[in-house]
BAVO-317576 format. One record per residue (C-alpha): z, y, x. Coordinates in Angstrom, 1 decimal, padded with zeros to 4 digits. Example, Ala and Ser with C-alpha at 12.3 -4.5 7.8 and 13.67 -1.06 7.14 Angstrom:
      z      y      x
  007.8 -004.5  012.3
  007.1 -001.1  013.7
This chain:
      z      y      x
 -063.6 -061.7  022.6
 -066.9 -060.4  021.0
 -067.4 -056.5  021.2
 -069.9 -055.5  018.7
 -071.6 -051.8  018.2
 -069.5 -051.4  015.4
 -066.2 -052.1  016.8
 -067.3 -049.6  019.5
 -068.2 -047.1  017.1
 -065.0 -047.3  015.4
 -062.9 -047.0  018.4
 -064.9 -044.1  019.4
 -064.6 -042.3  016.1
 -060.9 -043.3  016.2
 -060.1 -041.5  019.9
 -062.4 -038.7  019.1
 -060.2 -037.9  016.0
 -056.9 -038.5  017.8
 -058.3 -035.9  020.4
 -059.3 -033.5  017.8
 -055.9 -034.0  016.2
 -054.1 -033.3  019.5
 -056.0 -030.2  019.8
 -055.4 -029.0  016.1
 -051.6 -029.7  017.1
 -051.7 -027.6  020.1
 -053.6 -025.0  018.4
 -051.0 -024.7  015.7
 -048.4 -024.4  018.2
 -050.1 -021.3  019.9
 -050.4 -019.8  016.2
 -047.1 -020.5  015.1
 -045.2 -020.4  018.3
 -043.3 -023.2  017.3
 -043.1 -026.7  018.4
 -043.3 -028.3  015.0
 -044.7 -027.3  011.6
 -042.5 -030.1  009.3
 -039.6 -031.8  009.9
 -041.1 -035.3  010.2
 -043.0 -034.2  013.4
 -039.7 -034.4  015.4
 -036.7 -035.1  013.5
 -034.6 -034.2  016.5
 -035.8 -031.0  016.7
 -035.6 -030.4  013.3
 -032.2 -031.2  013.0
 -030.9 -029.2  015.8
 -033.0 -026.1  014.5
 -031.4 -026.3  011.0
 -027.6 -025.9  013.0
 -028.9 -023.1  015.3
 -030.7 -021.3  012.4
 -027.1 -021.8  010.4
 -025.1 -020.4  013.5
 -028.0 -017.8  013.9
 -027.6 -016.5  010.4
 -023.7 -016.4  010.6
 -024.0 -014.2  013.9
 -026.3 -012.0  012.5
 -023.8 -011.4  009.5
 -021.2 -010.9  011.7
 -022.7 -008.8  014.4
 -025.1 -006.7  012.4
 -023.1 -006.3  009.0
 -019.3 -007.2  009.1
 -018.7 -005.8  012.5
 -020.8 -002.5  012.1
 -019.0 -001.9  008.7
 -015.9 -002.2  010.4
 -016.8 -000.1  013.2
 -018.0  002.6  010.8
 -014.7  002.3  008.9
 -012.8  002.7  012.0
 -014.5  005.7  013.4
 -014.2  007.6  010.2
 -010.7  006.7  010.2
 -010.5  008.0  013.7
 -012.1  011.2  013.0
 -009.5  011.7  010.2
 -006.4  010.8  012.1
 -007.9  013.2  015.0
 -008.2  016.1  012.4
 -004.5  015.6  010.8
 -003.0  015.8  014.4
 -004.7  018.9  015.1
 -003.6  020.3  011.9
 -000.1  019.1  012.6
  000.0  020.4  016.1
 -001.0  023.8  014.6
  001.8  023.6  012.3
  004.2  022.6  015.0
  003.0  025.7  017.1
  003.9  028.1  014.1
  007.2  026.2  013.8
  008.2  026.6  017.4
  007.4  030.4  017.6
  008.9  031.2  014.0
  012.5  032.2  014.5
  011.9  033.9  017.7
  008.5  035.9  017.2
  008.8  036.9  013.1
  011.0  039.4  012.5
  009.7  041.6  009.3
  009.2  040.3  005.8
  005.5  040.7  006.3
  005.7  038.2  009.5
  007.5  035.6  007.6
  005.2  035.8  004.7
  001.9  035.7  006.9
  003.6  032.4  008.9
  004.8  030.7  005.9
  001.6  031.0  004.2
 -000.2  029.8  007.1
  001.9  026.7  007.2
  001.6  025.9  003.1
 -002.0  026.2  003.9
 -002.6  024.0  006.8
 -000.3  021.6  005.3
 -002.7  021.4  002.1
 -005.6  020.9  004.4
 -003.4  018.2  006.2
 -003.1  016.3  002.9
 -006.7  016.7  002.1
 -007.7  014.8  005.1
 -006.0  011.5  002.8
 -008.8  011.8  000.6
 -011.4  011.3  003.0
 -013.8  008.5  001.9
 -016.2  005.9  003.7
 -019.5  005.1  001.7
 -017.5  006.3 -001.6
 -014.3  004.3 -000.7
 -011.0  006.5 -000.1
 -010.0  004.9  003.4
 -006.1  005.5  002.8
 -005.6  004.4 -000.5
 -005.5  000.5 -000.2
 -007.2 -001.8 -002.6
 -007.3  001.4 -004.9
 -010.6  002.5 -003.1
 -011.6  004.6 -005.9
 -008.4  006.4 -006.3
 -007.8  009.7 -004.1
 -004.8  010.2 -002.4
 -003.7  013.4 -003.8
 -004.3  015.0 -007.4
 -007.7  017.3 -007.6
 -006.3  019.6 -009.6
 -003.1  020.1 -011.9
 -002.7  016.7 -014.0
 -000.3  015.4 -016.6
  000.3  011.6 -016.2
  003.5  009.8 -017.5
  005.2  008.0 -014.1
  008.6  006.3 -015.0
  010.8  004.4 -012.6
  009.7  006.0 -009.1
  011.5  004.6 -006.5
  012.2  007.2 -003.9
  013.7  005.7 -000.9
  015.4  007.4  002.1
  017.7  006.4  004.9
  021.0  008.3  005.9
  019.3  010.7  008.2
  017.3  012.2  005.4
  020.9  013.7  003.9
  020.8  017.5  005.4
  022.3  020.5  004.2
  021.5  023.2  001.1
  022.7  026.5  001.3
  022.9  029.1 -001.4
  023.9  032.8 -001.4
  025.7  033.5 -004.8
  025.7  036.5 -007.1
  022.2  037.6 -005.6
  020.9  038.0 -009.1
  023.4  040.5 -009.9
  022.2  043.3 -007.1
  020.8  046.3 -008.9
  017.1  046.3 -009.3
  016.8  049.8 -010.7
  019.6  050.6 -013.0
  022.3  052.9 -013.1
  024.8  052.1 -010.3
  028.3  052.3 -011.2
  031.8  051.1 -009.9
  030.9  047.6 -011.0
  028.3  047.5 -008.0
  028.2  043.9 -006.0
  030.1  044.2 -002.8
  029.5  042.6  000.4
  032.8  040.2 -000.5
  030.6  039.2 -003.3
  027.7  037.9 -001.3
  029.2  034.1 -000.5
  027.1  031.3  001.3
  027.9  028.0  000.3
  026.6  024.9  002.1
  026.5  021.5  000.5
  024.9  018.2  001.2
  021.2  017.6  000.1
  018.8  014.9 -000.3
  015.3  016.3 -000.8
  013.2  014.1 -003.1
  009.4  013.8 -002.7
  008.8  015.9 -005.9
  010.0  018.8 -007.6
  009.7  019.4 -011.3
  011.5  015.9 -012.0
  011.3  015.2 -015.8
  014.2  015.5 -017.7
  015.2  014.5 -021.3
  015.9  017.1 -023.7
  018.9  018.1 -023.8
  018.8  017.0 -020.2
  021.1  013.9 -019.2
  022.8  012.9 -016.2
  021.3  009.3 -016.7
  017.8  011.0 -016.1
  018.3  009.9 -012.4
  020.2  007.5 -010.6
  021.0  007.2 -007.0
  021.6  003.9 -005.8
  022.8  003.1 -001.9
  023.1  000.0 -000.2
  025.6 -001.7  001.9
  025.2 -005.0  003.9
  026.7 -007.7  002.7
  030.1 -009.2  004.4
  028.2 -012.3  005.4
  024.2 -012.0  005.4
  022.1 -014.1  003.1
  020.4 -017.2  004.5
  018.2 -019.8  002.9
  017.0 -023.0  003.2
  014.1 -024.8  001.7
  015.0 -027.8 -000.3
  013.0 -031.2  000.5
  010.1 -032.0 -001.7
  012.1 -034.3 -003.7
  013.9 -031.4 -005.3
  010.5 -029.6 -006.2
  010.6 -028.6 -009.9
  007.9 -029.1 -012.6
  006.7 -025.6 -013.4
  004.3 -025.2 -016.5
  001.6 -022.7 -016.0
  000.0 -020.9 -018.9
 -002.8 -018.6 -019.1
 -004.1 -017.4 -022.8
 -005.6 -014.6 -024.3
 -003.7 -013.0 -027.5
 -005.4 -011.9 -030.6
 -005.9 -008.3 -029.1
 -007.9 -009.8 -026.2
 -005.2 -009.3 -023.7
 -005.1 -012.1 -021.0
 -001.7 -013.3 -019.8
 -000.7 -015.8 -017.1
  002.7 -017.3 -017.1
  004.7 -019.7 -014.9
  007.7 -021.3 -016.2
  009.8 -023.7 -014.1
  011.5 -026.5 -016.1
  014.6 -027.4 -014.1
  015.1 -030.6 -012.4
  018.7 -031.0 -013.6
  017.8 -030.2 -017.5
  018.1 -033.9 -019.4
  015.1 -034.3 -022.2
  015.2 -030.9 -024.5
  017.8 -029.3 -022.3
  017.8 -025.8 -021.2
  015.5 -024.6 -018.2
  015.2 -021.0 -016.6
  014.2 -018.4 -019.0
  011.1 -016.3 -017.7
  010.5 -012.8 -018.7
  006.9 -011.3 -018.3
  006.0 -008.1 -019.9
  008.9 -008.1 -022.2
  008.1 -011.3 -023.8
  010.5 -014.6 -022.9
  009.1 -017.9 -022.2
  011.0 -021.2 -021.8
  010.1 -024.9 -021.2
  011.9 -028.1 -021.5
  011.3 -031.7 -021.5
  010.3 -033.0 -025.0
  013.1 -034.8 -026.3
  010.8 -037.1 -028.1
  008.3 -038.0 -025.3
  010.2 -037.2 -022.3
  006.9 -036.9 -020.2
  005.6 -034.1 -022.2
  006.8 -030.5 -022.2
  007.6 -027.7 -025.0
  007.0 -024.1 -024.1
  008.7 -021.6 -026.4
  007.4 -018.3 -026.8
  008.8 -015.5 -029.2
  005.6 -013.8 -030.3
  002.9 -016.5 -029.6
  004.6 -019.8 -031.0
  005.1 -022.7 -029.1
  002.9 -025.3 -027.1
  003.3 -028.8 -026.4
  001.9 -030.0 -023.1
  001.5 -033.7 -021.8
  002.1 -034.9 -018.4
 -001.8 -034.2 -017.6
 -001.2 -030.5 -018.2
 -003.1 -030.6 -021.6
 -002.3 -028.5 -024.5
 -001.8 -031.3 -027.6
 -000.2 -028.8 -030.1
 -001.2 -026.6 -031.4
 -004.4 -029.0 -031.7
 -007.0 -026.1 -031.7
 -007.6 -022.4 -030.8
 -007.5 -019.8 -032.2
 -004.3 -019.8 -033.8
 -001.8 -017.5 -034.5
 -001.7 -014.7 -031.9
 -003.4 -016.7 -029.6
 -007.2 -016.7 -029.1
 -007.5 -019.3 -026.3
 -005.0 -020.8 -024.0
 -005.2 -023.5 -020.7
 -002.1 -025.1 -019.0
 -001.3 -027.0 -016.0
  001.4 -028.8 -014.5
  002.4 -028.3 -011.1
  005.4 -028.3 -008.6
  007.4 -025.4 -007.4
  009.6 -025.3 -004.2
  013.2 -024.8 -004.2
  015.1 -022.2 -001.9
  018.9 -022.5 -001.6
  020.2 -019.2 -000.8
  024.0 -018.8  000.8
  026.0 -015.5  001.3
  029.3 -013.9  000.7
  028.8 -010.2 -000.6
  032.1 -008.4  000.2
  035.5 -009.4  001.1
  036.7 -009.9 -002.8
  033.7 -012.3 -003.1
  033.5 -015.9 -002.3
  031.0 -018.1 -000.7
  027.8 -018.0 -003.0
  025.1 -020.7 -003.3
  022.0 -020.0 -005.5
  019.1 -022.3 -005.6
  015.8 -020.1 -006.6
  012.7 -021.5 -007.9
  009.6 -020.4 -005.8
  007.3 -020.0 -008.3
  003.6 -018.4 -008.0
  003.1 -014.8 -008.8
  001.3 -012.9 -011.4
 -000.6 -009.4 -011.7
  002.7 -008.1 -013.0
  006.4 -008.6 -011.8
  008.3 -011.1 -014.2
  012.0 -012.6 -013.7
  013.4 -016.1 -014.0
  016.8 -016.8 -014.7
  018.7 -018.4 -012.0
  022.3 -020.2 -012.1
  025.4 -018.5 -011.6
  023.8 -015.5 -013.6
  021.6 -014.6 -011.0
  017.8 -013.2 -012.0
  015.1 -013.8 -009.5
  011.9 -011.3 -009.9
  009.0 -012.2 -008.5
  006.8 -009.6 -007.3
  003.0 -009.0 -007.4
  002.5 -010.3 -004.0
  005.0 -013.4 -004.1
  008.2 -011.7 -002.7
  011.4 -012.5 -004.6
  014.3 -010.3 -005.4
  017.2 -012.1 -006.2
  019.7 -009.9 -007.8
  023.1 -010.0 -009.9
  025.1 -007.1 -011.2
  029.0 -007.1 -011.4
  031.5 -004.8 -012.7
  035.4 -004.6 -012.4
  036.8 -002.0 -009.5
  034.0 -001.8 -007.6
  030.7 -002.2 -009.9
  027.7 -003.4 -007.7
  024.5 -005.1 -007.9
  024.2 -008.1 -005.1
  020.8 -008.4 -004.0
  018.9 -010.4 -001.6
  015.3 -009.9 -000.9
  013.2 -013.1 -000.1
  009.3 -013.7  001.0
  007.0 -016.0 -000.9
  008.0 -019.0  001.5
  011.6 -018.4  000.5
  013.1 -017.1  003.7
  015.2 -014.1  003.6
  014.2 -010.5  004.8
  017.2 -008.7  003.6
  020.5 -008.7  001.8
  022.8 -005.8  000.7
  025.0 -004.7 -002.2
  023.9 -002.1 -004.2
  026.0  000.6 -005.8
  024.4  002.9 -008.9
  025.5  006.6 -009.5
  024.8  009.3 -011.5
  024.8  013.0 -011.0
  028.1  015.3 -012.7
  025.4  017.8 -014.0
  021.6  018.7 -014.1
  020.0  021.9 -013.2
  017.0  022.7 -015.4
  014.8  025.7 -015.7
  016.8  026.9 -018.3
  020.0  026.6 -016.5
  021.4  030.5 -015.6
  021.6  031.6 -011.8
  025.4  032.3 -012.4
  025.7  028.8 -013.6
  023.9  027.6 -010.4
  026.4  029.2 -008.6
  029.5  027.7 -010.0
  027.9  024.5 -009.7
  027.6  025.3 -005.8
  030.9  026.3 -005.8
  032.3  023.5 -007.4
  030.4  020.9 -004.9
  031.9  022.9 -002.2
  035.3  022.6 -003.6
  035.1  018.8 -004.2
  035.4  019.2 -008.0
  031.7  017.7 -008.5
  030.6  015.1 -006.5
  026.9  015.2 -007.0
  024.7  017.7 -009.1
  020.4  017.0 -009.7
  018.3  019.9 -009.7
  015.1  018.8 -011.7
  013.5  022.3 -010.7
  013.4  021.9 -007.0
  013.6  018.3 -007.0
  017.0  018.1 -005.0
  020.5  015.9 -005.3
  023.3  018.2 -003.8
  026.3  016.6 -002.9
  030.2  017.4 -002.2
  031.4  016.9  001.3
  032.7  013.7  000.8
  029.7  012.2 -001.1
  027.4  013.9  001.8
  029.9  012.0  004.7
  029.6  008.5  002.6
  026.0  008.9  002.0
  024.9  010.1  005.5
  027.2  007.2  007.1
  025.4  004.4  005.6
  024.0  001.9  008.4
  020.3  001.6  008.6
  019.2 -002.0  007.3
  016.4 -004.4  008.2
  013.4 -004.4  005.8
  015.1 -001.8  003.2
  016.2  001.5  003.0
  019.7  002.3  002.5
  019.3  005.0 -000.6
  016.8  004.6 -003.5
  016.6  007.2 -006.1
  014.7  006.4 -009.4
  013.4  009.0 -011.8
  010.6  009.8 -013.8
  007.6  012.4 -013.8
  004.8  013.8 -015.5
  003.4  017.0 -014.1
  001.8  016.9 -010.9
  000.2  020.1 -009.2
 -002.7  020.3 -007.5
 -002.6  018.6 -003.8
  000.6  016.3 -004.8
  000.2  012.8 -003.9
 -000.1  010.1 -006.5
  003.0  008.1 -006.7
  001.3  004.6 -006.6
 -000.2  005.2 -003.2
  003.6  005.7 -001.6
  006.4  004.4 -004.3
  007.3  001.6 -006.3
  006.6  003.3 -010.1
  005.5  002.3 -013.5
  002.3  004.0 -015.2
  001.1  003.2 -018.4
  003.0 -000.2 -018.5
  002.0 -001.3 -014.8
  004.2 -001.6 -012.2
  002.8 -001.0 -008.9
  004.0 -001.9 -005.6
  006.8 -004.2 -006.8
  006.8 -006.2 -003.5
  006.4 -005.4 -000.2
  003.0 -006.7  000.7
  000.5 -004.0  001.7
 -003.1 -003.4  000.9
 -004.1 -004.2  004.4
 -008.1 -005.1  004.1
 -009.3 -007.7  006.6
 -013.0 -008.1  007.7
 -014.5 -011.3  008.7
 -016.0 -010.4  012.4
 -016.5 -013.6  013.8
 -015.9 -017.5  013.6
 -011.9 -017.5  012.4
 -011.7 -014.0  013.3
 -010.6 -011.2  011.3
 -009.4 -007.6  011.6
 -007.7 -005.2  010.0
 -009.9 -001.9  009.2
 -007.7  000.1  006.9
 -004.6  002.5  007.4
 -003.0  002.9  004.6
 -001.2  006.4  003.1
  002.2  004.9  003.4
  001.8  004.5  007.3
  001.2  008.1  007.9
  001.9  010.3  004.9
  005.1  011.4  003.4
  005.7  014.3  001.2
  008.3  015.7  003.7
  005.7  018.4  005.2
  004.7  019.8  001.8
  008.3  019.8  000.3
  009.5  021.5  003.6
  006.8  024.4  003.0
  008.2  024.6 -000.6
  011.7  025.1  000.8
  010.2  027.8  002.9
  008.6  029.5  000.3
  011.2  029.2 -002.1
  013.4  031.4  000.4
  010.6  033.8  001.3
  010.9  034.5 -002.5
  014.3  035.2 -002.2
  014.0  037.4  000.8
  011.1  039.3 -001.3
  013.1  039.7 -004.2
  016.3  041.0 -002.0
  014.0  043.1  000.1
  012.4  044.8 -003.0
  016.2  045.6 -004.5
  017.2  046.9 -001.0
  014.2  049.4 -001.1
  014.9  050.6 -004.3
  018.4  051.0 -003.6
  017.3  053.1 -000.6
  015.2  055.2 -002.8
  018.0  055.8 -005.3
  020.2  056.7 -002.5
  017.8  059.3 -001.2
  017.5  060.9 -004.5
  021.1  060.5 -006.0
  023.1  063.7 -005.7
  026.4  062.2 -007.5
  029.0  061.7 -004.8
  030.6  058.8 -006.6
  027.1  057.3 -007.4
  026.0  057.6 -004.0
  029.1  055.7 -002.7
  028.4  052.8 -005.2
  024.7  052.8 -004.0
  025.8  052.2 -000.4
  028.4  049.7 -001.4
  025.3  047.9 -003.1
  023.0  048.2 -000.1
  025.7  046.6  002.5
  025.7  043.9  000.0
  022.0  043.7 -000.1
  021.8  043.6  003.7
  024.3  041.0  004.1
  022.3  038.5  001.6
  019.2  039.3  003.4
  020.8  038.7  006.4
  022.1  035.3  005.0
  018.5  034.5  003.9
  017.1  035.3  007.1
  019.5  032.8  008.9
  018.6  030.2  006.3
  014.9  030.7  006.7
  015.5  030.3  010.7
  017.3  027.2  010.0
  014.5  025.8  007.7
  012.2  026.5  010.8
  014.1  024.4  012.9
  014.1  021.5  010.4
  010.5  022.3  010.1
  009.9  021.2  013.7
  011.6  018.0  012.9
  009.6  017.3  010.0
  006.2  018.0  012.0
  007.1  015.8  014.8
  007.9  012.9  012.8
  004.6  013.4  011.0
  003.0  013.9  014.5
  004.8  010.6  015.5
  003.7  008.6  012.6
  000.1  010.3  013.2
  000.3  009.4  016.7
  001.1  005.8  016.0
 -001.6  005.3  013.4
 -004.2  006.5  016.2
 -002.7  004.1  018.6
 -003.2  001.2  016.1
 -006.7  002.2  014.9
 -007.8  002.6  018.5
 -006.5 -000.7  019.5
 -008.5 -002.1  016.6
 -011.5 -000.3  017.7
 -011.1 -001.9  021.2
 -010.3 -005.2  019.9
 -013.7 -004.8  017.8
 -015.7 -003.8  020.9
 -014.6 -006.9  022.4
 -015.6 -008.9  019.4
 -018.7 -007.2  019.3
 -019.6 -007.9  022.9
 -018.9 -011.4  022.4
 -020.9 -011.5  019.3
 -023.8 -010.3  021.0
 -023.6 -012.6  023.9
 -023.3 -015.6  021.5
 -026.5 -014.3  019.7
 -028.2 -014.2  023.1
 -027.1 -017.6  023.9
 -028.0 -019.2  020.7
 -031.3 -017.0  020.3
 -032.2 -018.6  023.8
 -031.0 -022.0  022.5
 -032.9 -021.6  019.5
 -036.1 -020.2  021.1
 -035.9 -023.5  023.8
 -035.6 -026.1  020.8
 -038.3 -024.6  018.5
 -040.4 -022.7  020.8
 -043.2 -023.1  023.1
 -044.4 -022.0  026.8
 -047.5 -020.2  025.9
 -048.8 -020.8  029.2
 -048.2 -024.1  029.3
 -049.7 -024.4  025.6
 -052.9 -022.6  026.7
 -053.4 -025.3  029.7
 -052.6 -028.0  027.2
 -055.0 -026.4  024.6
 -057.8 -026.1  027.7
 -057.2 -030.1  028.5
 -057.4 -031.0  025.1
 -060.7 -028.9  024.5
 -062.2 -030.8  027.6
 -060.8 -034.2  026.6
 -062.1 -033.5  023.2
 -065.7 -032.6  024.6
 -065.7 -035.5  027.0
 -065.0 -038.1  024.4
 -068.0 -036.6  022.5
 -070.3 -036.8  025.5
 -069.1 -040.4  026.5
 -069.0 -041.6  022.7
 -072.8 -040.4  023.1
 -073.8 -042.0  026.1
 -072.1 -045.4  024.9
 -073.9 -045.3  021.4
 -077.4 -044.5  022.5
 -077.6 -048.3  023.6
 -077.3 -051.3  021.4
 -077.5 -055.5  022.1
 -081.0 -055.2  021.0
 -082.3 -053.3  024.3
 -081.2 -056.3  026.4
 -082.8 -059.0  024.1
């Protein structure tokens, strides 16, 4: 093959250019610190780089943001819980030393005021926030646990639930109001025998100043107590072949309000046959197969007209929106599982079987009519409450609570009672004395004191309620009432109870408001402690009891001092004798009240112990979460280090090696220039 000067020149220039390209490549690597500057340079490195960078981004999100945020939340919670525990310890110290240490009225006044102040501070720890989000109020992070000032808000159907061990006693000393307070003492003076002490059963509600109608009615409050069924309910999911069609309707009414409803269509209904009626926010919905076209459905409503839906879930009539009271609407056809529930309520009831459609939850609870007269309420968390009220000699409501997947959580028979009388601010002290006497004698079973927030019971009723057996996943007593006036420091009902406000039902199901943070691959951690895990109103209500007895002691003590002053200045022998009789009566009343105060302090010890136990449990749970988070953070840090090293090995260069390679490339480039210069100095003509 003939080699010409042009060929040699071209080859030399090509090699020089390659050497320069190699030198530039190495120089770029040193400048950027990366092996490649474009994907095509090495596709394998590029693909691995994309994967590793995505992993590093996720790890950075988990480690540097999510876990740090979760850690801060847990630390704020820990500080708050620790503060609450210290406050409760101080209250317990005062309660323990009370009966033996405090003798005078001034002593009692001081310690009660101290305990009340500490209780206020304890509840204020529930208003601690993290970055503007209140830590104990679940998803309602913009709402304080307690009211910052006296407030008027209408709450209805507050479900205040208790167990049998919450039943205690209420003590009243009668005729104290008749003790002389400065008037002339006559032969009608109160005697020691007039100062009688009555003890009746009591259930102290979570609030005082309960709302009553005008005039007050015994129906202003209802007391429901629960007993286990004879044969507890069990459930079984039916096979998929038994699933029922469900029409899911979402629409906006003429007022701009959005609505969602899930209406089952019974498999047993022939074309046009009846299906379960659904009641949502007071509106009744029903769906049926269209008699003319069995593959389509008709959904009927009272206020929003009739919708025709084809088998694909498309609305075919009305043909367009807006129409009537509906601005827009969409539907879909889905299937709902069916759970068969079996139980025996009591000895007078047969074995019952009820099929319950497990439809999807909405933002508000709704009811679905089931067979045999039962109604299923679908709660906002997807749980279902199956119930049926029966009359007869033993009226009751058969109730089965189910989870969203159809399993039974609890079942019971619920009996509803109303009080025989209501005490309000307008009720005289003499009338209250009479009601206590009636309860003690058993002529009345139940009296509701709306002022103090107490249900008072006869001995028989007290025995009945205190003997109720605890049930799994349910309290044994449910007291339902309304309240509108709240004092500063009182808890907002929606944080602790099922209740209704402004047409919205809060906490209708059993689901909690737990916040989950993603802190790793397929790893979440609960960061918040909710108010119902720690707080009850018992501590504050106990202080109110103490203050009420203290006020009575102060009143009797003032009357006693007045009587003593009258005795000192009185000269009439008959009047002096009457005053001495009244003084003995006042001393007896004061002794009764002192004994009541000591009993209240003993009760206070138990209340504080229960609160400390809840606080301790919450501290333990929060600490366990923190320890778990520490382990996760350690693992995330280790993973970050490992993947960063892999990323560096994949993309990064060894600077020492790169510097050596650059020097070699420079030398190679210089040598190629020199060699080319030598070669190109001669041509074929030099040899002719």
